[in-house]
FILUMLO-324563 format. One record per residue: residue in one letter; x negated, z negated, y negated of N, C-alpha, C in turn. Coordinates in steps of 0.02 Angstrom, whole numbers, plus 50000, padded with zeros to 5 digits. Each point is the difference from the previous one (the first is absolute). Example, Ala and Ser with C-alpha at 12.3 -4.5 7.8 and 13.67 -1.06 7.14 Angstrom:
<drenfis>
A493404961050284500455000049941499555000049940
S500185003649947499584999749941500394996349945
</drenfis>
This chain:
<drenfis>
M500964720048943499424999249941499334997950013
L499605000749980499314999050011499914992049965
S499934995650035499704991649993499455000149965
L499864994149970499284998149952499654999750072
A500224996950058499424996550050499655007050028
Q500495005450023499825005450028499275003649969
P499935001449928499345002249971499414993050025
A500324994349983499494995050009499915000550058
S500225001150056500004997850091499415007250011
L500075006549957499715005450017499224999249987
L499914996049918499364999549984499694995750044
A500324995650027499554995350031500015003550062
T500175002850030499905006350072499545003349986
L499815002149930499495005449989499474997249972
R499894993650001499554994749978499504998550061
Q500694999650071499644997750045499775005350032
F500325006549991499505005950020499225001349976
H500154998049936499314999949967499394995850015
A500254995750032499594994950015499555001350064
L500555004250049499645001550058499265003750002
T499865004849922499735003749977499294995650003
K499904991649985499654998049967499725002949940
P500224999549948499885004249937499314996849991
R499844994449986499354998549979499485003450028
V499785001450081499685002450039500165006149987
V500455004950010500015006449986499845002449917
A500114995649961499765000649940499255002049994
L499514995350024499485001550007499725006350040
I500274999550062499855006150039499875006949952
V500845001249948500065005349978499535001649934
F499804993249977499534999649946499295002650035
C499904997650037499185002450019500245009750026
A500685000550025500105007450008499975005249942
V500394997349940499915003349945499184999649963
I499744997850005499154998049971499765005450058
G500095000150055499655004850041500275009049993
M500534999249972500205006749954499715002149955
F499864995349956499665003049923499365000150023
L499564995050043499325000250016499885008250012
A500445003450033499875005650046500065008249958
T500114995949939500115006849938499444999249940
P499685002249977499714999849922500554998749932
G500535003950019500505000649975500794995050007
M500405000949962500644997950027500345001450054
V500274994750033500405002250058500765003349983
P500165005550008500655001949977500674996450017
L500415000649955500434992349991500395001450060
P500195007350017500495001050067499734996250078
L499405002349980499534999250073499984991450005
L499784997949945499834990749999500684997150015
L500695001649984500494998250018500195000350066
A500065005150032499985001050075499724998050032
A499324999149983499534996750061500134992449974
T499894997149949500164993250007500774996650021
L500365005749999500974996150026499675003450046
G499855004650043499945000250077499594994550031
I499454998849982499514996050021500264991750002
W500434998149953500364993149999500325000050040
M500505004850003500715001050056499644998850074
V499515002750008499574998450061499834995050029
A499854996749938499574993449989500504994950032
G500555002049940500524995050009500435000450076
A499795005850027500484999150066499574997850054
A499465000949995499444994550036500034993149998
A500314997949944500024992849979500574997250028
A500395004549999500714998150036500145000250069
M499515003950034499915001250071499584992950007
N499494998249986499734993549993500404994350002
C500414999349946500534995850006500544998850068
L500165006150003500505000950075499664996750059
V499255002750013499844999650052499734992850010
E499894995749943499974991849983500354997249979
Q500655001050003500504995749975499914993250043
K500104997950063499934994750035499254996549970
I499425002749990499474996749965500154997249949
D500255003949960500155000749932500414990949986
A500595000550050500254993849988499744994150009
R499414998250042499894995350008499215000049936
M499815001849955499674999949960500334998249912
A499724996049980500314996849940499855005549953
R499565006550017499865003249946500365006149998
T500375001150056500435005850011500694996650017
K500204995350015500585000750021500635001549954
G499684998949943500765002249959499915007949982
R499715004850050499935006250011500795002250014
P500365006949977500665001450024500074998550081
L499745002750025500365000150080499924991550022
P499384995449997500004994250031500534996949964
S500085000849924500574994949974500885005050007
G499795004750045500775004850032500455001749961
L499535002849929500235003349946500095008150003
L499715002450050499985006950035499874997950063
N500395005150031499845001650074499405004350027
P499814999150067499545005150032500265007849966
G500675001550030500195006650002499915004349919
Q500194994549956499905000949915499255002949974
T499574994350047499345001249978499715006550032
L500125000350070499795005450027500265007849958
G500675000149999500175006249956499685000949933
F500074993049950499475001549961499365002849999
A499724995750041499105003750021500095008050018
I500495001850055499955009150002500205001449945
L500384997049959500335004949925499445002149963
I499834992849975499415000549941499445001850033
G499685000750050499465002950033500125007550017
G500585001550022500005006750018500065004849923
V500304996749976500125004149913499154999249976
G499704996050006499195000049960499825006650046
L499774998550051499655005150044500355006149964
W500585001250021500235008249965499915001749937
L499794994749964499875000749922499075003649996
L499874994350025499305002550013499735007350033
H500635001350046499735007050024500095006149965
Q500714998549967500075006149971499735000649941
Q499954992749955499835001149940499334997849984
V499434996550045499234998650003499865004150036
N499845000250060499675004850047500104996650071
P499785004050061500074996350049499584994650024
L499385001749985499524995550018500154992149980
T500285001049922500154994549974500684995350049
M500295003250007500624997450064499734998750051
W499565003650045499914997250068499504994549986
L499534998849950499644994649982500244993049995
T500545001749982500464994449948500474998150077
L500345005550038500304996750072499404996350032
A499525002150001499384996050064500104992449968
T499925000949925499854992049959500584994850041
F500705003349997500554997850023499954997750072
V499605006050031500074995950080499394995250011
G499555000949959499604996249991500104991449992
Y500465001049941500324991849987500484999550052
A500495001949988500614998250047499814999950056
V499845004350045499834999950066499474996350016
I499425004250003499414997050030499744993949975
Y500064996049926499814994549978500584995350005
T500665001849986500504996550007500174996550083
V500205006750029499964998250065499534999350044
I499395002150011499684999550058499464994849968
L499565001949953499304995349948500174992949988
K500664998849950500144993749993500004997250053
P500574999050037499964993850052499434998450080
L499415006549973499595000750054499324997549990
T499714999649922499364999549996499944994949927
P499664996349993499774997249941499755004949956
Q499565005350014499945005049950500485007849988
N500554995750016500415005049975500035002649924
I499844994549964499995004049933499545004249972
V499344998350041499395004549982500245008150044
I500134999050052500155007550029500575002349967
G500464998250001500755000749970499845002249913
G499504996349971499885002149937499935006349995
L499995005850016499695007449992500605002549977
S500674997450035500665004149964500134997749944
G499864994049969499974996249949499485002749944
A499555003250021499435001349956500135009149982
M500645002350016499925007049983500305004049958
P500454995049951500235001749937499385005749954
P499574996749978499585004849961499855007850046
L499954999350058500095007750021500395002550021
L500644997650007500725003049985500175002849913
G499704997549962500125001549936499405006049997
W499414998150011499515006249997500195007850017
T500264997350072500225007850037500745002349966
A500414996849975500505001349956499925005349932
V499404998149993499685005449944499605005650015
T499654998350039499295004250042500295002850041
G500385000850051500085001050063499564998950064
E499544998549982499394996450046499694995150006
V499574998050046499754992849999499125001149994
A500154993749943499235001049960499724995450015
P499304999950003499614992650006500134994549947
E500005003049947500304993949954500484997850004
A500375002850025500834995550018499854995450056
L499755002550055499584995750061499704993549973
L499685001049947499704993249972500274995649969
L500805003249981500424995749981500234995850056
V500315003750034500254997350073499564995550035
L499385000649973499604992450035499974995949966
I500045000249921500034994249964500534996350020
I500665002550004500734996350004499834996950087
F499825004450052499814997350058499484992650008
A499395000849959499764993049999500134994349957
W500665002049963500214996249959500624995350060
T500225003650025500624998350025499854991850034
P499525001250058499974992550030499984992649949
P499365000549955500034995649962500664997949966
H500415003849964500605000449970500424997450028
F500315000850073500454999050042499834992050040
W499144999350019499964993850032500114995049935
A499815000649939500064995349948500814996349998
L500405006850018500704998350000500114993750064
A499625004050063500324997150073499544991549992
M499565000349956499734992250024500494995049968
Y500315002149931500584993449993500615002050007
R500045004250038500585000650030500034999850094
V499474996050005499675000350085500744996750035
E500284993549973500504998550049500615002050015
D500085005449938500635006350011499655004950046
Y499545002050000499505004450057500274998250088
A499774990649998499854998650056500894998850026
K500434998349952500665000850031500365008950015
S499585003149983500395007150017499515002250063
G499584997050024499715002750064499585007049993
L499965001649930499305005449999499434997350012
P499425003550036499384997750001499625000649929
M500224996849940499455002649937499544993950004
L499495006149965499184995450007500004992849989
P500404998049943499994993150010500344993750042
V500365003550015500344997050074499534998450064
T499745006350010499805001550065499214997249999
H499615000649948499234997449987499964995749957
G500254997549963500054994849962500005002249902
N499984994649962499895001049930499345002249971
R499614996250042499155000349982499825009649994
Y500064999750093499935007950012500375005449959
T500544999149976500315004449974499725000449921
R499654994349962499844999449937499415004850001
L499374998050048499645004250031500045006849983
Q500675003450041499975006650003500355003149935
V500454993549966500015002749915499635001949966
L499354996149992499255001749967499785006950026
L499844998050061499655007050034500375005949987
Y500385001749997500635006049985499914997849919
T500044997449962500125000849932499145003049975
I499494996450043499315004149979499905007250017
I500415002250066500135006950020500345005349956
L500584996849972500505002549949499425002149919
F499674994549993499505000349939499685005149990
A499715002050064499605006250036500185005150001
C500625001950006500485003050015500195004449926
T500154995449956500265000649918499465004149988
L499184999450003499625005349969499935006650025
L500165003050059499955003650008500325006949970
P500634997249960500155006849958499485001349940
Y499614995549994499555000849947499345005050033
V499784996050049499525001950042500065008449996
Y500815001550031500095006450017500005005649944
G500064996649950500075004149925500635002349994
M500534995550039500775002549960500384994249955
S499404995749960500214995149959499324998149954
G500044997349932499425000849973499874990449989
L499835000149938499674992249971500634994749983
I500605004549984500594995949967500274996150083
Y500085003450030500184999650094499494995850022
L499234999749997499614996750035500104992049987
V499854999949921500104993349955500844996150024
S500455004449991500494995650014500054997850101
A499715004050025499954999950083499504993250002
V499704999449974499274994250012500364994649974
A500324999349922500294994649986500514996550041
L500395004950026500604998050041499994998150083
G499295004050015499714997650065499794993649993
L499624999449944499694991350010500484996249977
Q500444999749971500644994449993500245000650090
F500175004550034500264999050048499554996250056
L499265001549974499754995650062499844992749977
I500045000149933499994991949977500634996450039
Y500665003549993500754998050039499634998950078
A499875004550039499845000150066499314993550023
V499404999549953499594996750015500384993549982
R500264997849946500504994449993500484996550059
L500275004950006500614999050083499524999150058
Y499385002149995499664998250071499764993949995
R499714997749927499634994349998500464993750002
D500644999549968500374995949979500715000949988
Y500305001950057500595002950005500564996549991
S500515002949966500774996650002500455005149969
D500744999850037500305002650012500305004849927
A499774995849933500245001049947499595005849975
L499254998950023499415004149978500165006450046
A500304998650062500255007850032500365002549976
R500564997049973500635004649971499705003749933
R499544995649960499675003049939499705006650032
T499535000450051499615005650025500525006350026
F500374997050029500545006350025500375003449914
V500304995649972500065003849930499515004449968
F499344995549999499505003749963499865007150032
S500025001150066499845004950045500445005249975
I500734999449999500475004549976499685001949916
V499914994449982499745004249908499385001949997
Y499554998150058499415004450005500195008350010
L500205001450052500245006150015500055004849954
S500654996649981500395004449942499555002649948
L499574993549972499465002049939499565004950015
L499784998250076499435004650022500335008649997
F500355001150033500365006349983500015003649929
A500414992949965500105003049920499235001249964
A499514997550038499284999849979499925008649993
L500025001150072499815005450030500445007149951
L500725000349996500365003149961499704999449927
V499644995349973499865000149917499435003850011
D499494998450045499255003750003500125008750008
H500505000050035500235006850022499965005749955
Y500554995749957500445003649929499295000849950
W499654992949993499515002349940499355003350018
R499945001250081499385004549999500175008049989
Y500665000750010500245007449993500215000549923
</drenfis>
């Protein structure tokens, strides 16, 4: 007879596998990909295509996150922020993690190839390799500029969404990639500054560890200025209108205020608020693009 403990244990195990996918990070990735899908067409995205592309991208992104957890399990065990993850805490083992990543990654790629288009599948695979191998294995332990160089893989979701609908790479999609590429350094370094002790324990050459707090604050400010300029390009190029422009300026000025305050009067609490705002910022910016897109059409 099935005991009550068995379903509870199965549910707990499933939760650990879900945690391997870094759900909050992947949710933002999928959100940006979905925005890319809708921006690629003046009408609505067909529901079967929307579901297949969203699920496929989610599964491959989750597999990349699981591989990151597998590669960095010893590093995660040294850091307060990550020591509770399934591998360092012993709730899952490396074999289970690898098998899970292969399973959901493989199914996701198959789904993209069969139900979406081969270009999106290959670009998604390249994104997986960029994050799970080039960034995690090579760049992250090698250089404090890891998040800048490796940020390209994290910037790909809107392009994946665009190609899922159109089957081709377009300048508009590349502008969206550029925005996320410029957003990544100030977003991540805000986190790294208030978690600097954790990163020092990890042995990873993160910028606040290798170059200090003040230099990192300057880089956050400079990249935020670059980001502000990049967010104006969709309007300049003609892919968006006044709704997006007003939103981009308002959100960008708020981000700049955070960056200036961080540079002039640093505190861990302010760095944390900047990090949280950066997530809200990107979500609202892409939502404004979507509203503007359908308002114009």
